[in-house]
C-alpha positions in Angstrom: 5.5 1.7 -14.1 2.4 2.6 -12.0 4.0 0.8 -9.1 7.3 2.7 -9.4 5.6 6.1 -9.7 3.2 5.5 -6.8 6.1 4.3 -4.6 8.1 7.4 -5.4 5.2 9.8 -4.8 4.2 8.0 -1.5 7.8 8.0 -0.3 8.3 11.7 -1.0 5.0 12.6 0.7 5.9 10.6 3.7 9.4 12.0 3.8 8.4 15.7 3.5 5.5 15.2 5.9 7.7 13.8 8.6 10.4 16.5 8.1 8.2 19.6 7.7 5.0 18.9 9.5 6.0 16.6 12.4 9.6 17.9 12.7 11.3 14.5 13.1 15.0 14.3 12.6 16.4 13.5 9.2 18.2 10.3 10.5 15.0 8.9 12.1 13.0 9.5 8.9 15.6 7.8 6.7 15.7 4.7 8.9 11.9 4.4 8.8 11.7 5.4 5.1 13.9 2.6 3.8 11.9 -0.3 5.0 8.6 1.3 3.8 10.0 1.9 0.3 11.0 -1.8 0.2 7.7 -3.2 1.5 5.2 -0.8 -0.3 5.9 -1.9 -3.9 5.4 -5.5 -3.0 2.1 -4.8 -1.1 0.8 -2.5 -3.8 1.7 -4.8 -6.8 -1.8 -6.2 -7.4 -3.4 -2.7 -7.1 -1.0 -1.2 -9.5 -1.6 -4.0 -12.0 -5.3 -3.3 -12.0 -4.7 0.5 -12.4 -2.5 -0.3 -15.4 -5.1 -2.6 -16.9 -7.8 0.1 -16.5 -5.6 2.7 -18.3 -4.9 0.2 -21.0 -8.7 -0.4 -21.4 -9.4 3.3 -21.5 -6.8 3.9 -24.2 -7.1 0.9 -26.4 -10.5 -0.7 -25.5 -11.2 -4.4 -25.8 -9.9 -6.4 -28.8 -12.3 -6.6 -31.6 -13.4 -10.0 -33.0 -12.3 -10.7 -36.6 -15.1 -13.2 -37.3 -12.8 -16.2 -37.5 -13.1 -17.1 -33.8 -15.8 -19.5 -32.8 
């Protein structure tokens, strides 16, 4: 979920920055946008997993020992 949301936000920021700030054509932005949105989730996978684990730790904490484990 973290990977999907980050990919969508990064894609929208890139898209609007290219259109509004730099003034590139819509066609050029879409042709460069597609490969980036396919590569970014694969490259960001391990980082998104660590962000997800940190959120999980903040919400639930570490599992508590029941006394039976040795």
